[in-house]
Steps between C-alpha positions, in 0.01 A plus 500: 500500500205270566327576170813425296520148644129421518416149388353518144222256596379740768520794260298319234239390752489828696624784276374751759782387730749698291324827583422405859857402574621832362404642839729242662789573265456873551652495845661168586756280331441126481742446788265688736240222493474192713676197359178320412345801328817588313503157338156532340646620165692172466192276511412225258150415381295184523253562214279209597422665837518863397769531764812720508770407748852382575648288777481768772300766321153634577231298325252686276208291374245647258183293502125529551374480854534683832797722584767315694792661682743295708791697652852367485638290785850372570426189294244622245498794255224757470207370294235717327214347299228698324284517188409768251231647726768578762766608253541861616517418870715194432761693304515764773559224756785363288664842485454573871634155589805565283555830678507314830305768686768762439404864466163638388286320243429685175422427135355821359722679243481822702613317813784331314622842387466636856705217651769540235523860617495393866787259436706788365404709804620216722845527342542857626519630856257789446201571721166371366149647521222245437148624428172324432156428639458308822547127453706523179807346663727791590679311776541201268662724239731651764601153615557389140737791431687438827535126437644565154745765623851475642346553844291182475694319776456792740188607694175607338304698761140609442337789686134602489528870579122529545510249787751695711386780731646845434670505841683171439591508132848652542590260779384200297675612181824642641525342847536663842733517796420391854308773681427698182131519597261366758496124480837472316652267758745359248664611178345366178630457148271654239377334183744694282788354701346153471491545122867607485657350188160410359171664405225673697149524351297793633139420416231769532777760524258787434363438852836601651490829696679798338752525785599137452519556125772762553705253703453232235625749242825538696539123513475489121735795451769412754464124543481528879241486776468673837327278759260680735698624799839453328759772438690326221385392157550140390597404146275252317488345155134445408313501169158661542180388326171675567135465400162657560140471386467880494604712202847635582465809277170585668652459847795723406265764355292498820811546714461165675814350347836672456589568136875460562438161662278399209782560252752320720278191510370506144825403328362182343118511475307172469126523429282192547185478289166380639446127451206569266744674260720190471249218443757238397644517853177388666523128430880496543459650848207265574711196405784628719261543793331161456838325499589695816173401668573136409833511679327608821186287484660194332228477235471668161175662391479593131296772329229401253479661157193701606681611816798619293264696274322659796833607651601661171170691476519655847628859527712439816465828692708340780764377253724206596396512865137459398591209270667326792193554719262374230702182448526433873123541535449265205722238664268515798180484298589240237421129523738252346824574320392787273384857550197581285379847403216475755756458780639849438375773734597856404460739792407860426555476122300424187564259216465588135254212444126449468271662763400164643863406578584856604230502766668215685867576448482864603352430843747580782629182658441637850123531436375148443166589660319830451322661790578674830314268737705321767484162324632642171779692672612196702500278189709752306752512785509119511554465123768768496683321783485175301635675189789659689592180682498294181719758329735490798526119478539508118171317450576215741154422635619276782733768641235768450236297684741440788580872529131592483414245768250308286500161330612464141148381410346815649748709301394324178134578576581865562698518175212342309270770641748769397525359149120491467467861615772616257334323207 
C-alpha cells in the first residue's frame, strides 16, 4: 500500500499525507498507479533545498513563494512547489497527481467509508440503485463500480430516461425490427443489447412510463429482451444500475413507480451525500478538477488560501456540478496564475460570510446588469455569451475571441467590464 511505503521525509514534513492517502489506499493497490506516481514513496530528500525526489520520481518542493505545478513529460517528472500558505491545496494536488486521474476524488472520512462499500459492491454482480441530490456524482459512482468489477472490459452504457420520449423508449432500450412502426426502415439494436456482457446505467429511471417499467421488470427476471416488432425473445447478460433525483419510496407510494421493480433494482443501495455534508472532499475535488483543466488548457492555475477558504464556506446547493461551474467561471475571470476569492462567482446561492461579501457572491452570474431596458438586456446577453464561450474553450481567450468573432483585446475589455460589475 502507498502509505506503508511512504518516504519518511515526506511524512515528517507533511503528516497530513498519511490521512489523505488513506483514500487512495482504500480502493487501489500501488500497482494501479502510473509508474512515475508509484515511485514517489521511494524518494530521497535534499535537505538544503527542502526537496523530496528520486531519479524519475515526482518532485515535491516545500518553500515560500508562489504555487508552482509542472506536469510530467517524457523527459521530466512532475514537479510541485508550494509554501505553508498553500499547504492544503498543495497536498491535495500531490494526492490527485498520485492517483493519476483515476476514479472520483475524495478525502472526507464519510466518502472513504462509502467507497470502501462501493468497492465491495463492485465485486458482486448484483443490481445497484444510486440515490442522491442532483450534481452529487451518481454517474461517476456508477462508472466507478463498473470499472472495478469483473465487467470492466465490457461496455458501460448510460441512458437518460428523462430525455427519451414515451413512444420511443422501448425501441431505444430493447431495439426494433424493420417495419415495426412508421419510420422503422431498418432493424436497430437496443441499448440493452449494446451493453451485453457489461453494465447499463439507467439514470432518471423514475421518469420511465409504467408500461415500460413492466417490460424492464421482465428483463431483470428472465434475462431476455423482446425487440419491438419481434416474436422471439433474445437472451442478454447485463448488470443494471439505476439512479434518480426523486425519492423512490415516494414514487412507489404515489403509484408512479412499480414496487416489484423497485425491489428488483434495489439490491445494493448506494446513497451519495450532498457535497456540503462532506467538506473534506471539496478541496480534493477542486484539485482534481484544476489538474484536469490544466491538461486541456496547458497551463495550471492554483487556488489561493482565501479562495480555498471561500470554497469550504459555501453550502453547494448544486453539489459537485456547481463546484465545476464555479471553478470554470473563476478560470475565466482570474488574472495571472492564481484564482483569488474575488474571482469566484456563485450563481443562485449564498455564502456563509459577512453581508458585504455575501451581497456580491450571491448575485446570479447571468445578471451582470440590473434593469429591463434594451441596453441592459443586450449587455446581459453579450456577457452570458462570453461566459459560455470561455467555458467551452476551457478559458482559452484566443479561441474564445475567434469563436465570438471579436479581437482578443476586445474580449479583454469586455471581461474587465464584467469583473467590475461583479465586484
